[in-house]
N, C-alpha and C positions, 0 to 999 in steps of 0.2 A: 480803508488805505489799499491798495494794487495789492496786492498776493503772487510771492513769489508764483505759482498754477495761473495766475490768471494772464503771468506773462506768454504766456505760453496754449495761451486757449485748457489745461490741461484739466480736464471733468472727471477722471477716473481713476482709481488706487497708480501710484508713480511704479509699483511692484509689476503692473501690467507693460509700461513704454517695456521698462528695464528687461524683461524676461527676451522680450522682441531685439534688441538689441544686444544680450547675449549670444541669441542666434546667428545674430545676420555679424556680429565679430570672431564668433567663433568664444566664445569668453567659458563656458561650458558651464555646470547646474547653478541658478544663481540662487545664492545665500540671502542677501537682502542691500538696505541703498538707504541712504541721507540723506537729506535736500543741505547745499550750502548755504550756508544765511548772510553773506556777506553779497554783494555788489551790487551794483543797480545793471537794470536794462534785461540780461540774458538770467537764463535758470542754467545752475550746474548742479549736478549730486555726484555721491561718491557712490558705488556702484564696487558691491565686495558679490567675489563670485567661486567654481573651485579652481579658477586661475591665477586668482589673487583680485588682488583691488586695482581701480582706476576711476578716473573725473570722465564724465558725460557733460557733453556740455548741450544743451541743445538754445538753440537762437529764437529770439524774441518775434514772437507774432510780427512784429513789423517788418521785419526783416526775408529776404528773398531767399531763393535757392540762393540766387545770385554773388548776395552781398554776402551770403554766409561763405559761398567761397573763396568769396576775393579776400576777406579776414583769415580763415583757415591760414589761406600760403601764404600769413606773414608771420603765423607761427611754424610751416616748416623751414620759411626763406631761416628764418632765424636758429632755427634746430639744428639745421641743413649747413650753414656758415659758420656753426660750434658755441652759440650760445647757449647759455648757461640756463632752459629751457626744457621741460618737456616733451619728451616723443609722440607723435600720433601715431595708434591703432592703426595701420587696415583693417576694412572687411575682410571676406572671403573671396569676396570677387575682385582687390587688391584696393579700394576704393579709401580714400582718407575720411570723404564728404556723404553721410547718407541721410537720404531722408524716406521718412516713413508715414503712411496714412494708415490712420485705426480712427473709429469714429468719426470718419467725414474732417477728420483735420491732418494736416499735415506738420512735422517736426521733423528739422531741418537740424541734424547733429553729428557731431563728431566724440572717439576715443583717445582718452590723451590716457598715458601713465600715471598712476598711481606716487608722490610723493611720499613718505610718511617721515610725515613732519608735520608743522605748521608754519605759517605765516605770520609778521611783528605784530601784526593785529589780538588774531586771536591770544600771542604770547604777549599783552599788551607791554612788550619790550625793542626800546632800544637796539639799533647794531650798533656793532663793536666795530674798532676804526679801522678793524683789518678787513671785517665786513662791509665796511660803507668802501673801503680802497679796491675790493673784490668786483661791488656793484655798477661804481668808478669805467673800471677798466671795460668792461662785461661792454656797460654804453658803449662805451665809446669805440669797443667793439663793434657794435651792434648800430651806431650810429656811419662806419666805414663802409657798409655794404653795399653796396653799389645795385641799389634796386630804390626804384619809384615808382610803388605797385599803384591804382585807381583809388584816387581819392573818396575816402570816407570821412562823414561831417561824421562832428563830438559834437556836442555843445557844453562836453565841459573843458576843450583844446581852448588853448591861449589862444590862439590866432584867434578866436571866431567868438573873441573877448565883442567884438562891434555888434554882432549879430543878436548873441545876448543877452549885449548891456540892452540894446533897441525893444527886445519883445519882453523880457521879465524888469528892468528895473523896477516897473509900477508897483512887483509884487515887498520893495521893499519898506520897514520903520522913515521916514522921514531921521531919524538920531542915527541912520546909515549909509542914507544915500551921499551924506559928502562925501564919505570916506571912496563908495564908488565910484563917483564922481571925479576924484582927486586921479584915481588906478585912473580912469581912463584917459584923463588926458594924456598922462604918459604913456599907455599904449597908440593914441595918437599920433607920438613924436615918433615914433620906431620907424628908421628906413629896414625895411623888408630884403629889400635888394641889398645891403650890406654885410645882411648876415649869412652865416652858414650854416651850407642845404645836408640832412642822410636823410637816415630812415630813421626815423624817434618813438620809442616803446609808446611814448604820450602817458602816463598814465604809472611812474616808477613808484607808486604809496605805499605803505605796510602791508595793507590784502593784496598786494602783487608778490612779495616777496617770499616762499619759503626757506625755512632753514630746516633740511631735514635730520635730522638724529643721527647723523654720520657729519653733521656742521657742516655740512654744501647748501651752499642756496641756489636756488633757482628763480628764475623770473617768469612769470607767467600772466595769460589775459591778452593780448596782445589785439583785441581785438578794434580797440582802436588808436593804432600804428599809423602811422603816417610818413611820407617826403617832406619832412618842416626844418624850423632852422635846429640845428641841433643846440643849443640855449635851451632848450624848453627842455630836454630831457634834465639836463643840470637846472635848471633853475624849480622844479618840480622836487627834483630827490633835495637838494639842498632844504626846499619849504620840510618836504617829508618824512626826512630821514637826520637832517645833519643838525637840525635843532633842537636845542638842548635851552633850560629855566636858567641854567649858567654861557655866560654871553663868552667867557675866554672858550670854554666846550665849543657853545659854536661854531665860531671861530676858530679853531683847531681843525676840528672836522669836515669844515666846509672848504679848510687849505687842503688837508688830507681827501679830501675830497675830490677838490679840482686838479690837481697835483697829479692822480691817480691816471682819470681820464687824462689831461693831456701825456700824458708820459705813452698815450696810445694815441691820441688826434689832439693835436693842439687846434689853438679856438684863433682865432684875429682880433685886436687889438676890439676892435666894435661889438663880438659876441661880448666879450668880458665888460667893454660899459656897458651892455642892456642888459647884464644877470640883475643884476636887483628893480629892472623892471621889468622882464618878466616874473617874479619873483613875488611880484603887487601884486599884477595882473593876475596870476595864480590863485591870489589865497584871494585876492575880489573876485572871483571868477567864482570860486571851491565857497562865498556867502549867498554870492545871486544863485546859482545853481543850486545849493540846500536849501533854502527862501523856495528856494521856485517847485524843488523837491514836495517844501513840509508845505504850502499852499493848493499849490495846483491836482496834486499826485498824494498827499494826503499822507508821503510818509514821516512817520514818529520816529522810524527806526531811531536805534543808538545810534549804530552806527552814520545816521545825518546830521544826529545831532550832536555828538560829536564831533565829528567831518565841519559844522559849522558855528559850534564857540572856537572850537582852533585856530581853524581860517581869522574869523573876525581879531580874535587876542592876537596872530601872526600879521595880520594886515595892519594895525594901531602901531604896532610895536615896527614894524617899516615903515610906516610914513608919520613916527616919532609922533605918536599923539598919545596923549596919558589917560583919553577918558575914552 
């Protein structure tokens, strides 16, 4: 299984790199650091210094400096437009993105404020109705920002379902393939030119919403945000945040979420018509990608296994499949 360190080719103690970050960003004396053991692709850690706590994101070895800059700009745009997300810390040279070379290895990274709280995945908690309404309004504001960044390909993005299906369908067991095939057929029926588009986060799941100790919520990880159909953010949010074992509660939570979203940014009729299809495609793609992670990347993490089980169960419910 790929380790977090191997994502960035880190072959020496993290403390060594962390101390260099402290110097570059004038964060004061280094105290300690701790890897954040959730998420895919990049490498994140908490840095504790004399100035306080910070989060450091080191982009994976597959991302160039230009790609890293492109991704970081997305977070800056969100923050500058009033979205509840972490503030980016500038270096002594007033730069947001830093490229550090150590032991012939280049690390592209940035530092942001530490939100003193936990994400909902770590808490193993559901969002309350008022919290769902808050997230919905933040997404509506985000989707309304006039910003079309350079495209970044994301394996988990619903719009890339066709490519990922063709590449990875062979990983699935024969008893799972019919479910994914049905979702794929629905995906092919979507008329993308009739959908409303905007700047979407693309990954609103429990690990990417932090609840600070004063109960304020923050959206994090904009690394897969793109200019896409707005219904993408709504479909993922409904699947990941609104679904409840109680059917009536799921309906109520979904209704409150969509009403709150539309109080800021109304959807067109075709957006609403496609919501369930996008939800099905999201769950199907999650099954596909977590399977690929498990087989091709040897990823047997609790996070990956849990996403697989939840996505498969939710996909069966959406497709009205009993077995």
